[in-house]
C-alpha positions, 0 to 999 in steps of 0.5 A: 397807733399814736402814743402819748408822751406823758413826759412832754405833756408834763414839761409843757405844764411846767413851762407855764406860770399860774395865778390864783385869786381867792377873792377873800375866801378859802377856795380859789375863784379864778385860775389863770395860766400863761407863758412865763414872764407874761404881764398880767395886763396882756391878752395872753392868759387862759382864765377859769372861774370856779363855782362851789356848792355849799360843801366847798366842792367845785360844781362848775369850771367856766372859761373867760370868753367861753373858750379855753384860748389864752387870749384874756387879760388876767387883770380883768378877770372879775369883769369878764364873762364866763361860760 
C-alpha cells in the first residue's frame, strides 16, 4: 500500500508563486500559479477562472485552455478560453 507524504505536498505548494486578479471586484476572478521567478509573459502558468453566483459563492472553476497544464501566459488571462 502506497502512503501519501503530506509534508512533500505542502513543500511543493510552497515552492510556487501565485497571482490573483480581482478585475475591480471583491472576489478573485483569475488565479495563476507558476514556478518562482517565472515572468508573467512566459507560457509557464496554470490559470483558473472563477465564476460566482449572486451570493458571492464560487460556482465554477475553469482552466485556461481547458487543461490544468502550466502552459499559459498570465498576461493573456482575460482573453484566453476557459473550460
